[in-house]
N, C-alpha and C positions, 0 to 999 in steps of 0.2 A: 321666634325659634327655631326653625326648619335651614332659615338661613346657616344660622351655630355649628346646625348638625354638619351644612355644608361643609362651613370653612374648616372643620374636623377630621373629614371625612378628605379633602384636599391637603391640611398641613401635615394627615396617617401617612395618605401615598407620599409626598416630597421630602416626610427625614425616617419614612420606614428603610431605603435604603443604604442613606445613613450609619440608619442600627447597625442595622446589620451586614456594612461594612465592618464599623466597629467592634461587633459581637469577634466576625471574621477576625483582625487584625487583636484581637485578644487571647485571640484559642491561639490560634497560628505566633503569635508575641513569646504565649507564653511555653509555651512548645518549643525556640531557640532559646529562648531564655538558660532552660532546664540541662539542655543539651553545652550552650557556650558555657556554663557554669560544671560543669562534668569537665569536659575534655579542657579548661581554667586550670581544674582543681587535680587533675591526672597530668596533664604535663609541667604542675608546678610538685607534683609525689613524681618523677623523673625528675626534675632540677632537688631533689631531695630538698628539698623544704621543711621543716617545723610544719606537725602536723595543728598546731592551734593557728598560725601561720596560714596556712594554706586555709584554714574551716572560716578567716576572718573575712583576708582575704575575697576568698568566693560568695561569703555572705552578703561582705561589700560590693563586691560585681555586681549581683544578683538582683542588688537594691537597689545600682545605677542604671544598672540594667532595664526595671520595675519602674525607674520613676521616668525614665522616658518611652515603658511604653506608655503608660498615662497621660504623659506629653502626649501623645500623637494618635491615642484612643479621643480625645476630648477635642484637638485639631479638625477630625473627622468627622465629630459632632458638630463643631463647627463656634465651638469656644473659642476665644483668642487666650491663644500661646504662650503669646507675652507677658499674662498676666499671670498665668502659671509659673511661669518664671522668674516673676518678680518679687513672687510665696515665697517662691521655694529657695529665692538665695537669701533673701529677709529671714528668713525660720532657719537657715544654713550659720546666716554668722551670725545668731541668735544663741542658737547650740554651742559654739565654737566659740564664742563667747561664754559662755557658761563652760561649758567643760574644758576650761583654760585651766586652770588652777588642776583639775585632778590631772588633768593628760600630763601638766611636765611633773 
C-alpha cells in the first residue's frame, strides 16, 4: 500500500506543473479569443458587412480558435494531438456530408 502512495505522490508531482500550465493556457486563450473575435467583428462593421454575416463569421472564427485552444491544452497534458486532429477531421467530414443537401 505504501508503494502505491509513493507512486501516486510522484505522479502528482510530475503532472501538477502540466496541469497548472494547461489551466493558464485555457484562461489566457479564452481571453485572447474573445478579444480577437471582438476585433474581427469591429473590423467587419467598419467594412460595412451585414450584421448577420458578422455574427456568423465571428462565431465561426471563435469556434475554430476554441478548437485550436483545446488541441493546445490537450497537447500540454500529454495527449497525442494527431489523434484528436484525425477525429476532428472525420467529424468535420461527416457533418459536411450530412449538411451537403441543406446548404446547397
